[in-house]
C-alpha positions in Angstrom: -5.0 -8.6 -26.7 -2.5 -11.5 -26.3 -4.1 -13.3 -23.4 -0.8 -15.0 -22.4 1.0 -11.7 -21.9 -1.9 -9.3 -21.3 -1.9 -7.0 -18.3 -4.5 -4.9 -16.5 -3.7 -2.0 -14.2 -5.9 -1.3 -11.2 -5.9 1.9 -9.3 -7.8 2.2 -6.0 -9.1 5.7 -5.4 -10.9 8.0 -3.0 -11.0 11.7 -4.0 -7.9 11.4 -6.1 -8.6 14.0 -8.9 -5.2 15.6 -8.1 -3.0 12.5 -8.3 -4.9 10.3 -10.7 -3.9 11.9 -14.1 -0.2 11.2 -13.4 -0.9 7.6 -12.3 -3.1 6.7 -15.3 -0.7 8.4 -17.7 2.1 6.2 -16.5 -0.1 3.1 -17.1 -1.2 3.9 -20.6 0.9 0.9 -21.9 -1.4 -1.6 -20.1 -4.1 -3.6 -22.0 -6.8 -2.7 -19.5 -7.2 0.3 -17.1 -9.5 0.1 -14.1 -10.2 2.7 -11.4 -11.9 1.1 -8.4 -13.3 3.9 -6.3 -14.5 3.9 -2.7 -17.0 6.8 -3.0 -15.2 9.9 -4.3 -17.1 13.2 -4.2 -14.6 15.1 -6.4 -13.9 14.7 -10.2 -12.1 11.4 -9.8 -14.6 9.7 -12.1 -14.3 12.3 -14.8 -10.5 12.1 -14.7 -10.6 8.3 -15.0 -12.9 8.4 -18.0 -10.9 11.1 -19.7 -7.9 8.7 -19.4 -9.8 5.8 -21.0 -10.1 3.9 -17.7 -13.2 1.9 -16.6 -14.6 3.4 -13.4 -16.4 1.2 -10.8 -17.5 2.2 -7.3 -17.3 -0.3 -4.4 -17.9 1.1 -0.9 -16.8 -1.3 1.8 -18.3 -1.5 5.2 -15.9 -0.1 7.8 -13.2 -0.7 8.7 -11.8 -0.4 5.1 -9.4 -3.3 4.2 -7.2 -2.7 1.3 -6.7 -6.4 0.7 -10.5 -6.8 0.4 -10.7 -4.0 -2.1 -7.9 -5.4 -4.2 -9.5 -8.9 -4.2 -12.8 -7.4 -5.1 -11.2 -5.9 -8.2 -9.9 -9.3 -9.1 -13.1 -11.2 -8.4 -15.9 -8.8 -9.4 -14.7 -6.3 -12.0 -14.6 -8.5 -15.1 -10.8 -8.2 -15.7 -9.7 -10.3 -18.7 -5.9 -10.0 -18.6 -3.7 -12.8 -17.3 -1.6 -10.4 -15.2 -2.8 -7.5 -12.9 -0.7 -4.6 -11.7 -1.9 -2.6 -8.7 -0.7 1.0 -8.4 -2.1 3.6 -6.0 -3.2 7.0 -7.3 -0.3 8.7 -5.7 2.2 6.4 -7.5 3.8 6.4 -10.9 5.3 3.7 -13.1 8.4 4.8 -15.1 8.9 3.7 -18.8 11.9 1.7 -17.6 9.8 -0.2 -15.1 7.0 -0.7 -17.6 9.4 -2.2 -20.0 10.8 -4.6 -17.3 7.3 -5.7 -16.4 6.4 -6.4 -20.0 9.6 -8.4 -20.4 8.9 -10.5 -17.3 5.2 -11.3 -18.1 6.1 -12.4 -21.7 8.9 -14.7 -20.5 8.4 -18.3 -19.4 8.7 -18.3 -15.6 7.5 -20.3 -12.6 6.6 -17.1 -10.8 3.0 -16.0 -10.6 3.5 -12.9 -8.4 6.1 -10.1 -8.0 6.9 -7.6 -5.3 7.8 -4.1 -6.3 9.6 -1.4 -4.4 8.8 2.3 -4.2 11.0 5.4 -4.2 9.3 7.3 -1.4 9.1 11.1 -2.0 8.4 13.5 0.8 8.4 17.3 0.3 10.7 16.9 -2.8 13.1 14.5 -1.1 13.6 10.8 -1.9 13.9 9.3 1.6 16.0 6.4 0.5 17.6 5.6 3.9 14.7 6.7 6.1 12.3 4.4 4.3 14.7 1.5 4.1 14.9 1.2 0.3 14.2 -1.3 -1.1 11.0 -1.8 0.7 8.9 -4.6 -0.9 5.2 -4.5 -1.6 3.0 -7.1 -3.3 1.8 -5.5 -6.6 1.9 -7.7 -9.7 0.2 -11.1 -9.9 -1.5 -13.6 -12.2 -5.2 -13.0 -11.9 -6.4 -16.6 -11.7 -3.6 -17.8 -9.3 -3.0 -15.3 -6.5 -5.0 -13.2 -4.1 -4.1 -10.7 -1.3 -4.3 -11.2 2.5 -3.4 -9.2 5.6 -5.8 -6.3 5.8 -4.0 -2.9 5.5 -0.4 -4.3 5.6 -1.1 -6.7 2.7 0.8 -9.7 1.5 0.3 -12.3 -1.3 -1.7 -15.4 -0.5 0.0 -18.7 0.2 -0.6 -19.7 -3.5 2.0 -17.2 -4.7 5.3 -18.1 -6.1 7.1 -14.7 -5.6 9.9 -12.9 -7.2 11.0 -9.3 -7.1 11.4 -6.4 -9.6 14.3 -4.1 -8.5 13.4 -1.2 -10.7 11.4 1.1 -8.5 8.1 2.9 -9.0 7.6 6.4 -7.6 5.5 7.0 -4.5 4.3 10.6 -3.7 2.6 9.8 -0.4 2.5 13.4 0.8 1.2 14.9 -2.5 -2.2 15.9 -1.1 -0.7 17.5 2.0 -0.8 17.0 5.7 -4.6 16.8 6.2 -4.8 13.9 3.8 -1.8 12.2 5.3 -3.2 12.5 8.8 -6.6 11.3 7.7 -5.2 8.1 6.1 -2.9 7.3 9.0 -5.8 7.8 11.4 -7.5 4.9 9.6 -4.3 2.9 9.5 -3.7 3.4 13.2 -7.2 2.1 14.0 -6.5 -1.1 12.1 -3.0 -1.4 13.5 -4.4 -1.2 17.1 -6.8 -4.0 16.4 -4.0 -6.1 14.8 -1.7 -5.6 17.9 -4.6 -6.4 20.2 -5.2 -9.6 18.3 -1.6 -10.6 18.4 -1.3 -9.9 22.2 -4.3 -12.2 22.7 -3.6 -15.0 20.2 0.1 -14.6 19.2 -0.9 -14.7 15.6 -0.8 -12.1 12.8 -3.0 -12.0 9.7 -0.3 -10.6 7.5 2.8 -12.6 6.5 4.7 -9.5 5.4 7.5 -8.7 7.8 6.0 -11.1 10.3 8.9 -11.3 12.8 9.3 -7.5 12.9 5.5 -7.0 13.4 5.5 -9.6 16.2 8.4 -7.9 17.9 6.9 -4.4 17.7 3.5 -5.7 18.8 5.2 -7.2 22.0 6.9 -3.9 22.6 3.8 -1.8 21.8 4.2 0.8 24.5 7.6 1.8 23.2 6.7 1.9 19.5 6.8 5.7 19.0 10.3 6.0 20.4 11.6 2.8 18.8 10.2 3.9 15.4 12.0 7.2 15.6 15.3 5.6 16.7 15.0 3.0 13.9 14.4 5.4 11.1 16.3 8.5 12.1 19.4 6.9 13.7 19.8 3.2 12.7 18.7 3.8 9.1 20.7 7.0 8.9 17.7 9.2 8.2 19.6 12.1 9.8 21.7 12.1 6.6 18.6 13.0 4.5 18.0 16.5 5.8 15.1 18.3 7.5 12.6 16.3 5.4 13.7 13.1 7.1 13.5 14.6 10.5 9.9 15.9 9.9 8.9 12.5 8.4 10.3 10.6 11.4 8.4 12.8 13.8 5.2 12.3 11.8 5.5 8.5 11.7 6.3 8.4 15.4 3.1 10.4 16.0 1.3 7.7 13.9 2.6 5.1 16.3 1.5 7.3 19.3 -2.0 7.3 17.8 -1.8 3.5 17.4 -0.9 2.7 21.0 -3.4 5.3 22.4 -6.1 3.5 20.4 -4.9 0.1 21.7 -5.1 1.3 25.3 -8.6 2.7 24.6 -9.7 -0.6 23.0 -8.4 -2.7 25.9 -9.9 -0.5 28.6 -13.3 -0.4 26.8 -13.3 -4.2 26.6 -12.5 -4.4 30.3 -15.2 -1.9 31.3 -12.7 0.7 32.5 -13.3 4.5 32.0 -11.5 6.4 29.3 
């Protein structure tokens, strides 16, 4: 392993036996493969080991924070590579993207972190307009220089010198069906409600990612479901992407409806009011 250009891939999992083979296969070019699991009860561990990945379990106390899990991988899992690439189990790195990453980490550069953008697939359709492609996510970093912050909607820490890679990775967020999608977004909505409540009380946000937009939508929290649908289906021309886009926009609006309902519940509970 050339330590100056070595790279580890980390995949966070929870019951990902269906998606994990595709993700790990697309990461076979990396020097290290790590699967950091949150307590799977399916064959996720067997799939990881069959694909020559180390498998470690770390169960967080609730609420689950993705930034804490990523940082735990960096701090506690014995990674040796200079660079670390984070890919979720429902994502895939193309050979073209892999080649671009290899080229960047072997070149001399002042950057120690890179944001990547996904192509978001929903029921066989790439929702390019609906999801506002390119939509940037913090995924590649130098292990000794950068950490994550922000909770669920993560960003790089302030030590990051950030650039972007424009070749997309593939994201199959609906690959495990509606039950899994709803379960994940039920967790996200709980965290989002807490984040909005904190912003309304302190006017500060933990995440630096899309800070202005999150501050605006937090201020207009009661209108979020309607505004989200208008934004994605009309302003971003989602209506040009067929019935898949319409269904997705309705689902994401329902997610915002769950969020504001939980926010109301949180504030009434704190004020001693009945639910």
